[in-house]
Structure formats: structure tokens, C-alpha cells
C-alpha positions as CSV (number, residue, x, y, z in Angstrom):
1,M,107.1,85.4,108.4
2,N,110.4,83.5,108.8
3,L,113.1,84.0,106.3
4,E,114.4,81.1,104.3
5,P,118.2,80.6,104.5
6,V,118.4,81.5,100.8
7,P,115.2,83.0,99.5
8,S,113.8,81.5,96.4
9,V,111.9,84.7,95.6
10,A,113.2,88.1,94.6
11,V,111.3,91.4,94.2
12,I,112.7,94.0,91.8
13,V,111.3,97.4,93.0
14,V,111.5,99.8,90.1
15,A,112.0,103.3,91.4
16,A,114.0,104.9,88.6
17,G,111.2,107.0,87.0
18,S,111.6,110.7,86.7
19,G,108.1,111.5,87.9
20,T,107.6,114.4,85.4
21,R,103.8,114.1,85.5
22,L,103.8,114.4,89.3
23,G,105.6,117.8,89.1
24,A,107.1,117.4,92.6
25,G,110.6,118.5,91.7
26,A,112.1,115.0,92.4
27,P,111.7,111.5,91.2
28,K,108.3,110.4,92.4
29,A,109.7,107.4,94.4
30,F,111.5,110.0,96.6
31,V,108.5,112.3,97.2
32,G,107.0,112.2,100.7
33,L,103.7,110.6,101.5
34,D,103.9,111.5,105.2
35,E,107.2,111.3,107.1
36,H,108.3,108.6,104.7
37,T,108.8,108.6,100.9
38,V,106.8,106.8,98.3
39,L,109.6,104.3,98.0
40,R,109.8,103.6,101.7
41,R,106.1,102.9,101.8
42,A,106.4,100.6,98.9
43,L,109.3,98.7,100.6
44,D,107.4,98.4,103.8
45,G,104.7,96.5,101.9
46,V,107.3,94.4,100.1
47,F,109.0,93.3,103.3
48,A,105.6,92.6,104.9
49,A,104.5,90.5,102.0
50,A,107.3,88.1,101.2
51,S,110.5,86.4,102.3
52,A,112.6,87.6,99.4
53,Q,115.7,89.2,98.1
54,V,114.8,92.9,97.4
55,V,116.5,94.7,94.5
56,V,115.8,98.4,94.4
57,V,116.4,100.1,91.0
58,A,117.1,103.8,91.7
59,P,117.7,106.8,89.5
60,S,121.3,107.9,89.1
61,G,122.2,110.1,92.0
62,Y,119.6,108.7,94.3
63,E,121.2,105.4,95.1
64,G,122.1,106.6,98.6
65,A,118.6,107.7,99.4
66,A,117.3,104.4,98.1
67,R,119.6,102.5,100.3
68,T,118.5,104.5,103.4
69,D,114.9,103.7,102.7
70,A,115.6,100.1,101.9
71,L,117.6,99.4,105.0
72,A,115.0,101.2,107.2
73,A,112.3,99.0,105.7
74,A,114.4,95.8,105.9
75,G,115.2,96.1,109.6
76,E,117.2,93.1,110.7
77,H,117.0,91.7,107.1
78,A,119.4,94.2,105.6
79,D,121.4,91.4,104.0
80,L,118.5,90.9,101.6
81,V,118.8,94.4,100.1
82,R,120.6,95.3,96.9
83,I,120.6,98.8,95.2
84,V,121.3,99.2,91.5
85,T,121.2,102.2,89.1
86,G,118.4,102.3,86.6
87,G,118.6,102.7,82.9
88,A,117.2,105.1,80.3
89,T,113.9,103.2,80.0
90,R,111.8,101.1,82.4
91,Q,112.8,98.0,80.5
92,A,116.5,98.8,80.9
93,S,115.9,99.4,84.6
94,V,114.3,96.0,85.1
95,A,117.1,94.4,83.2
96,A,119.6,96.1,85.6
97,G,117.6,94.7,88.5
98,L,117.4,91.3,87.0
99,A,121.2,91.1,86.7
100,A,121.5,91.6,90.4
101,V,119.1,88.8,91.4
102,W,120.8,85.9,93.2
103,A,121.4,82.6,91.3
104,D,119.3,80.6,93.8
105,V,116.1,82.6,93.1
106,D,113.5,80.9,90.9
107,I,110.6,83.4,91.1
108,V,111.1,87.1,90.3
109,L,108.5,89.8,91.0
110,V,108.7,93.2,89.3
111,H,106.9,95.9,91.3
112,D,106.5,99.6,90.6
113,A,107.5,101.7,93.7
114,A,104.7,104.1,92.6
115,R,102.1,101.4,93.6
116,A,103.2,102.1,97.2
117,L,100.1,100.9,99.0
118,T,99.8,97.5,97.4
119,P,98.5,95.0,100.1
120,P,100.6,91.9,100.9
121,D,97.8,89.6,99.6
122,V,98.5,90.7,96.0
123,F,102.1,89.6,96.3
124,A,100.9,86.2,97.6
125,R,98.5,85.7,94.8
126,V,101.0,86.2,91.9
127,I,103.6,84.1,93.7
128,D,101.1,81.2,94.2
129,A,100.1,81.4,90.5
130,V,103.7,81.0,89.3
131,R,104.4,78.2,91.9
132,G,101.3,76.6,90.4
133,G,102.9,76.3,87.0
134,A,102.2,79.6,85.2
135,P,105.2,81.2,83.4
136,G,104.0,84.5,84.8
137,A,101.2,86.2,86.7
138,L,99.8,89.7,87.1
139,P,97.1,91.3,89.2
140,V,94.2,92.9,87.4
141,L,91.1,94.9,88.1
142,P,88.0,94.9,86.0
143,V,87.4,97.9,83.7
144,V,84.3,99.7,85.1
145,D,84.1,102.6,82.7
146,T,82.3,102.3,79.3
147,I,85.1,102.2,76.7
148,K,84.8,103.7,73.2
149,R,87.0,103.6,70.1
150,V,87.7,107.2,69.1
151,A,89.3,108.6,65.9
152,D,89.7,112.3,64.9
153,G,87.6,113.4,67.8
154,H,84.6,111.2,67.0
155,V,83.3,108.0,68.6
156,I,83.5,105.2,66.0
157,G,82.3,102.3,68.1
158,P,82.1,100.6,71.5
159,V,84.6,98.2,73.0
160,D,83.4,95.1,74.9
161,R,84.9,95.6,78.4
162,A,84.1,92.0,79.4
163,E,87.5,91.0,78.0
164,L,89.3,94.0,79.4
165,A,91.2,94.4,82.6
166,A,93.6,97.0,84.1
167,A,97.0,95.6,84.9
168,Q,98.8,96.3,88.1
169,T,102.0,95.2,89.8
170,P,103.7,93.2,91.3
171,Q,104.0,90.9,88.3
172,A,105.6,87.5,89.0
173,F,107.6,85.3,86.7
174,D,109.4,82.0,86.5
175,R,113.0,83.3,86.8
176,A,114.3,81.2,83.8
177,V,111.5,82.4,81.6
178,L,112.0,86.1,82.5
179,D,115.7,85.8,81.9
180,A,115.2,84.3,78.5
181,A,112.5,86.8,77.6
182,Y,114.8,89.7,78.4
183,R,117.7,88.3,76.5
184,A,115.4,87.9,73.4
185,A,113.6,91.3,73.7
186,D,114.1,93.4,70.6
187,R,111.7,96.3,71.4
188,E,110.2,98.2,74.3
189,Y,107.1,96.7,76.0
190,T,104.6,98.5,78.1
191,D,105.1,96.0,81.0
192,D,107.0,92.8,81.8
193,A,103.9,90.6,81.4
194,A,103.6,91.8,77.7
195,L,107.3,91.0,77.1
196,V,107.1,87.6,78.6
197,A,103.7,86.8,76.9
198,D,105.3,87.4,73.6
199,H,108.3,85.2,74.4
200,V,106.2,82.2,75.7
201,A,103.4,82.5,73.1
202,G,102.5,79.0,72.0
203,T,105.3,77.3,74.0
204,A,105.1,77.6,77.8
205,G,101.5,78.5,78.7
206,R,99.9,81.8,79.2
207,I,100.3,84.6,81.8
208,A,97.9,84.1,84.7
209,A,95.6,86.9,85.8
210,V,94.8,87.1,89.5
211,A,92.7,89.5,91.5
212,G,94.3,92.9,92.0
213,D,93.4,95.5,94.6
214,P,92.1,99.1,94.4
215,L,94.9,100.1,96.9
216,A,97.5,99.0,94.3
217,F,96.8,102.2,92.3
218,K,99.7,103.9,90.7
219,I,100.8,107.3,91.9
220,T,101.2,109.2,88.7
221,G,99.8,112.7,89.0
222,P,99.0,115.2,91.9
223,D,95.6,113.8,92.5
224,D,97.0,110.3,92.9
225,L,99.5,111.6,95.4
226,A,96.8,113.5,97.3
227,R,94.8,110.3,97.5
228,A,97.7,108.2,98.7
229,R,98.6,110.8,101.4
230,A,95.0,110.8,102.6
231,L,95.0,107.0,102.9
232,V,98.3,106.9,104.7
233,S,97.2,109.6,107.1
234,Q,94.1,107.6,108.1
235,H,95.4,104.0,108.2
236,P,98.6,102.0,108.7
237,V,100.0,100.7,105.5
238,S,99.4,97.1,106.7
239,A,95.7,97.7,107.3
240,P,93.1,98.4,104.6
241,P,90.9,101.6,105.0
242,S,88.0,99.4,105.8
243,A,89.7,98.8,109.2
244,A,88.3,102.2,110.2
245,L,85.4,101.6,112.6
246,L,83.5,105.0,112.5
247,P,81.5,106.7,109.8
248,R,82.8,110.1,108.7
249,V,81.0,113.3,107.7
250,G,82.0,115.9,105.0
251,V,80.7,119.3,104.0
252,G,80.7,120.6,100.4
253,T,79.6,123.8,98.7
254,D,79.5,125.0,95.1
255,V,78.4,128.2,93.3
256,H,77.8,128.9,89.7
257,G,76.5,132.0,87.9
258,F,74.0,132.1,85.1
259,G,75.4,132.8,81.7
260,G,76.3,129.4,80.2
261,K,75.3,128.0,76.9
262,G,72.5,125.5,76.1
263,V,70.0,124.5,78.8
264,L,70.1,124.5,82.5
265,W,71.3,121.3,84.4
266,L,70.7,121.3,88.1
267,A,70.3,118.5,90.7
268,G,70.9,115.9,87.9
269,L,67.9,117.2,85.9
270,E,67.6,119.1,82.6
271,W,65.4,122.3,83.0
272,P,64.1,123.4,79.6
273,G,63.4,127.1,79.4
274,E,65.6,128.1,82.3
275,K,68.8,130.1,82.1
276,P,71.9,127.8,82.0
277,L,74.7,128.0,84.5
278,S,78.3,128.5,83.4
279,G,81.1,126.1,84.3
280,H,83.7,123.7,83.0
281,S,81.1,120.9,83.0
282,D,77.4,121.6,83.0
283,G,77.6,123.9,86.1
284,D,75.4,121.6,88.2
285,A,76.1,123.2,91.6
286,V,74.0,120.6,93.5
287,A,75.9,117.7,92.1
288,H,79.3,119.4,92.6
289,A,78.5,120.2,96.2
290,I,77.6,116.5,96.8
291,V,80.9,115.4,95.2
292,D,82.9,117.8,97.4
293,A,81.1,116.7,100.5
294,L,81.7,113.0,99.8
295,L,85.4,113.5,98.9
296,A,85.9,115.5,102.1
297,A,84.2,112.9,104.2
298,A,86.5,110.2,102.8
299,G,89.6,112.5,103.1
300,I,90.6,112.0,99.5
301,G,90.8,115.6,98.2
302,D,88.1,117.7,96.6
303,I,86.4,118.2,93.3
304,G,89.3,120.2,91.9
305,T,91.7,117.4,92.7
306,H,89.7,114.8,90.7
307,F,87.5,116.8,88.2
308,G,89.4,120.1,87.7
309,T,89.7,122.1,84.5
310,D,92.9,120.2,83.7
311,K,90.7,117.1,83.1
312,P,89.2,117.7,79.6
313,E,87.2,114.5,79.8
314,Y,84.8,116.2,82.3
315,A,84.1,119.2,80.1
316,G,80.3,119.4,79.7
317,A,79.8,116.2,81.9
318,H,76.5,115.9,83.8
319,A,75.8,114.8,87.4
320,A,75.7,111.1,86.7
321,V,79.3,111.1,85.5
322,F,80.6,113.0,88.5
323,L,78.7,111.1,91.1
324,A,79.4,107.6,89.6
325,R,83.1,108.4,89.5
326,T,83.0,109.7,93.1
327,V,81.4,106.4,94.2
328,E,84.3,104.6,92.5
329,L,86.9,106.8,94.3
330,L,85.2,106.1,97.6
331,A,85.3,102.4,97.0
332,E,88.9,102.5,96.1
333,A,89.6,104.2,99.4
334,G,87.5,101.7,101.4
335,W,84.3,103.8,101.8
336,R,80.7,103.8,100.6
337,V,78.0,106.4,100.7
338,G,75.8,106.4,103.7
339,N,73.5,109.3,102.9
340,V,73.6,112.9,101.5
341,S,71.6,116.0,102.3
342,V,71.9,119.0,100.0
343,Q,70.2,122.5,100.1
344,V,69.8,124.6,96.9
345,Q,69.8,128.4,97.2
346,A,68.2,130.0,94.2
347,N,65.2,132.1,93.0
348,R,65.0,129.9,89.9
349,P,64.3,127.2,89.0
350,R,61.6,126.3,91.4
351,M,62.8,123.0,92.9
352,S,59.6,122.0,94.7
353,A,57.8,120.5,91.7
354,R,60.8,118.3,90.8
355,R,62.4,117.7,94.2
356,V,61.4,114.0,94.4
357,E,62.5,113.4,90.9
358,S,65.9,115.0,91.6
359,E,66.4,112.9,94.7
360,R,65.7,109.8,92.7
361,V,68.2,110.7,90.0
362,L,70.9,111.7,92.4
363,S,70.4,108.6,94.5
364,R,70.6,106.3,91.5
365,A,73.9,107.9,90.5
366,L,75.2,107.3,94.0
367,G,74.4,103.6,93.8
368,G,71.1,103.8,95.6
369,A,72.3,105.8,98.7
370,P,69.5,108.1,100.0
371,V,69.7,111.7,98.9
372,S,67.5,114.5,100.3
373,V,67.1,117.8,98.5
374,S,65.8,121.0,100.0
375,A,65.6,124.6,98.6
376,T,65.4,128.2,99.7
377,T,65.1,131.5,97.8
378,T,67.1,133.4,100.5
379,D,64.3,136.1,100.7
380,G,65.8,138.0,97.8
381,L,69.1,138.5,99.6
382,G,72.6,138.0,98.1
383,F,73.5,137.0,94.5
384,T,71.1,134.1,94.6
385,G,68.3,136.3,95.7
386,T,69.0,138.8,92.9
387,G,68.9,135.9,90.3
388,D,72.6,136.0,89.4
389,G,73.3,132.4,90.1
390,V,72.8,129.3,92.2
391,S,74.6,128.0,95.3
392,A,74.4,124.6,97.0
393,F,75.5,123.2,100.3
394,A,75.8,119.5,101.0
395,V,76.5,117.3,104.0
396,A,77.5,113.7,103.3
397,L,78.0,110.6,105.5
398,V,80.4,107.9,104.4
399,V,80.8,104.5,106.1
400,P,83.5,101.8,105.8
401,A,82.9,99.5,102.9
402,G,82.5,95.8,103.4
């Protein structure tokens, strides 16, 4: 893309966060994805997406590192780069970036460096929306989970997700509107779209919502970082994961001992009268082995990464929850399930009578992908043969989505 003599667009890349939840010992924008930092990967995407002034807002003490990354990403367009020091809050950091935007700019994008793999098309969509007359625009994804209102540990009612969407960045704004909104702001907002929406309410139109992208996920915790690293290792930043041509195979295994509470859940089914398995969730070794195999095939971590004991929302969860979420994770990484084969090793329960039923339940949870289940008693050998627990081994095939 050819640069304009004086760009009319600026991108403020917010990289001033501490990254406490990531626990990497450095601000998250300066943690490595591969040979490059999160910030460098984000800037590669920015420079690929738009002809723009680029203002990087860095934490105090990291201005030099930010400049190094920015100049490397900018290449021959180093004159477009400006580095500023962030404030105590995100809003203060954006204000610092906004103060450094050139006077000729009339559209300003605010982008989180933590959304390092955002495709160029997302930038184009928000810019086009503002050029079309909206005071601001943000990319969104539909909410796929069932949402509940909860109080004091109890569900008090459902929430209609048809009107809900998950906001992403970059968010784009008419420069004059954004300037005025920041001058008038008297409290902290969760994002710039909320700040501007309050300012323009009833006067200058509404914030436009455009299609986001699963690759624009925010790197917040260790599992997000693992996912981003896997994606970067498989595919160039400029190409979506669906550019991969070949299917991939993964292997998963899980073991649980008897001794849990309640009833047995195995292969997605409830088994009344059988000894329950112990575990953080329901102890369904079959479902967990399938999850591990699918995640391994896609190269996006393992069951501990996404469903570990540090995730209280999965305590007591059954196979349908684990498998449906795994399908979502695969889709976000550009994959879909081809098929799964899983073998159960246990003396009890006897799988043969319910094998077809379990295949149907597991397949449904995986969005209709075929699942085959087999079983063996191991001839009385090992801990499964002595009736101490259950083990399961799964092989999964994933194929590029689309």
C-alpha cells in the first residue's frame, strides 16, 4: 500500500499495561511470541493494514524497547513512528497517545498491543465505517456462550445474548469527536467506544459495530499466550491459520481413579449404580482424552492450559461443556474437527451396551464430527485391570476450517 504524503489516519497502539495476569515478569507487550515480542507482532499487523501515523504508548522505562520494535516493523516508514510514555490508567495512556497525533489526521484508531494477531481486514472495516459517517466504530464478535445473571452464588435469570457482542480493537473514531470526548471525560471507561458513545449520545449518531475476527483475541493470561505462540509458529502473521493445506493429527490420554462423589460420568454418559471417578470436573477420562487430542492436533496447548484446576468455571463440568468449548478454540485457531477415535481401558462400566449411544453424544458435542469408541478390559492387568480406575486414549484429526 502506498503512503499518503501526510497520512489522514493515525493508530495509537496501547502497550503500557503491566501484564500482571500474564505473570511473565515483564509488561506483556514486551513478552516474546517467538523471536519477536507481542508488541512487534502487533506493529507488523498495523503497518500491513494501514497507511498511518503510528503512536506507540509504552510503559515508563520501556520507551527504548518500544522504539526498537516500532522501527523494525516500520522499515522505510520510520518517519511515521512516535513513542510516548503511558499513564497510570489505560485512559491516561490513550490520552497521551492522542496528544502526539499529527494535526492533519482526521481518523484515529486505538488498538491494544495485546491483540497482536489482528488481521488487516479488521482495520479496514473500522476505518471504512468512520469514513462512511459514523463517529466511531468497533469490531465485535457474537457471544456464543449461554449467559446468566448471578448473585450470591446463585443463578437468578437468563440474559438474551442476541443483543450482546464481545468488543475488540482496533476501535476507530472521527478525530474531532475523540478529542472532544477525551476533554469532557470525567470518569474511567472500560474502552474508548464507551467513552465516545457517552459523549455523542443523542447528538452525533451511534458507534458502528463491524465484524471482528477470532484472531483478534486479547493476550491476557498464560493460556492466551500459549495459543498465540502456537499460531505464530504455524503461520505467518499476515496469513490466517486456514492457509494451512494439510490436516493434522493429535494424540491425547487421560486417567482417573475411582473415588469421586455422586454418580459416574464417562464418554459423555451418566452411569447410575457405577462407582464415580474423581477429578476437578466430572472425571470423564474419555472426554478429556478427546480434548487433549484435539488441542494437540491444532497446536494450541493441552487440557491443562484451557481447563485446568485454576478455572473454577469447569469444576464439575460434563463432557458437553469441554467438547463444545474445544470446538470453539479450534475454530478460533482456524481448524475444525475431522474425526476422533478413542479407546477406553476399564473393567467397569461395560461399554459395549452403550457404545453407540456414547458415540452419538460425543459426536453431537463436537458439532457432528464422527467419533468412534472402543473398549478393552486389559485382561485384568494394571490399575484398570484391578478396578482402581479408568484410562482413555484418543487420536484426533483436525482439518483447516473454511
